[in-house]
ZATI-456730 format. One record per residue (C-alpha): residue number from 1; residue in three letters; z, x, y. Coordinates in Angstrom, 1 decimal, m for minus. Example, Ala and Ser with C-alpha at 12.3 -4.5 7.8 and 13.67 -1.06 7.14 Angstrom:
k  r  w  u  v
1  ALA  7.8  12.3  m4.5
2  SER  7.1  13.7  m1.1
END
This chain:
k  r  w  u  v
1  UNK  25.2  m76.5  76.4
2  UNK  21.7  m77.6  75.8
3  UNK  20.4  m75.0  78.1
4  UNK  22.0  m72.3  75.9
5  UNK  20.2  m73.5  72.7
6  UNK  23.0  m75.7  71.4
7  UNK  21.9  m79.0  69.9
8  UNK  24.2  m81.9  70.8
9  UNK  24.3  m84.8  68.4
10  UNK  26.1  m87.9  69.6
11  UNK  27.2  m90.6  67.2
12  UNK  28.7  m94.0  68.0
13  UNK  32.2  m94.8  67.0
14  UNK  32.7  m97.6  64.5
15  UNK  35.0  m100.4  65.8
16  UNK  37.3  m102.0  63.2
17  UNK  39.8  m104.8  63.6
18  UNK  43.2  m104.1  62.0
19  UNK  46.3  m106.2  61.5
20  UNK  49.9  m105.1  61.4
21  UNK  53.2  m106.9  61.1
22  UNK  55.8  m105.9  63.7
23  UNK  59.5  m105.4  63.0
24  UNK  60.2  m108.9  64.2
25  UNK  57.6  m110.4  61.8
26  UNK  54.9  m111.1  64.3
27  UNK  51.3  m110.3  63.2
28  UNK  49.2  m108.5  65.7
29  UNK  45.5  m107.6  65.7
30  UNK  44.0  m104.5  67.4
31  UNK  40.8  m102.5  67.4
32  UNK  40.6  m99.0  65.9
33  UNK  37.8  m96.6  66.7
34  UNK  36.7  m94.4  63.8
35  UNK  34.3  m91.5  63.5
36  UNK  31.9  m92.0  60.7
37  UNK  29.4  m89.4  59.2
38  UNK  30.6  m86.5  61.3
39  UNK  31.6  m84.4  58.2
40  UNK  28.2  m85.1  56.6
41  UNK  26.4  m84.0  59.8
42  UNK  28.4  m80.8  59.9
43  UNK  27.6  m80.1  56.2
44  UNK  23.9  m80.6  56.7
45  UNK  23.9  m78.3  59.8
46  UNK  25.6  m75.6  57.7
47  UNK  23.1  m75.8  54.9
48  UNK  20.2  m75.8  57.4
49  UNK  21.6  m72.6  59.1
50  UNK  22.2  m70.9  55.8
51  UNK  18.7  m71.7  54.5
52  UNK  17.1  m70.5  57.7
53  UNK  18.9  m67.1  57.2
54  UNK  20.6  m67.4  60.6
55  UNK  23.9  m66.3  59.1
56  UNK  25.4  m64.9  55.9
57  UNK  28.8  m66.6  55.8
58  UNK  30.1  m69.8  57.1
59  UNK  33.8  m70.6  57.4
60  UNK  34.9  m74.2  58.0
61  UNK  38.5  m75.0  59.0
62  UNK  39.7  m78.6  59.1
63  UNK  43.0  m79.9  60.5
64  UNK  42.5  m83.4  59.2
65  UNK  44.2  m84.6  56.0
66  UNK  41.3  m87.1  55.2
67  UNK  39.8  m84.6  52.8
68  UNK  42.9  m83.9  50.8
END
């Protein structure tokens, strides 16, 4: 993709420890991987493209409920 002029930005996932109680009452711990800052990165890229005059309209569609 880089050869075609696409800029790839990689961001590390944040690791968080979570606890949950199972149906039998036992407490378990597990690691959850979370994306952080991706939505901000997309917004900054959209503003940059619009200010550069590279497009007239941007349409963003999101399937996540985290912005509800």
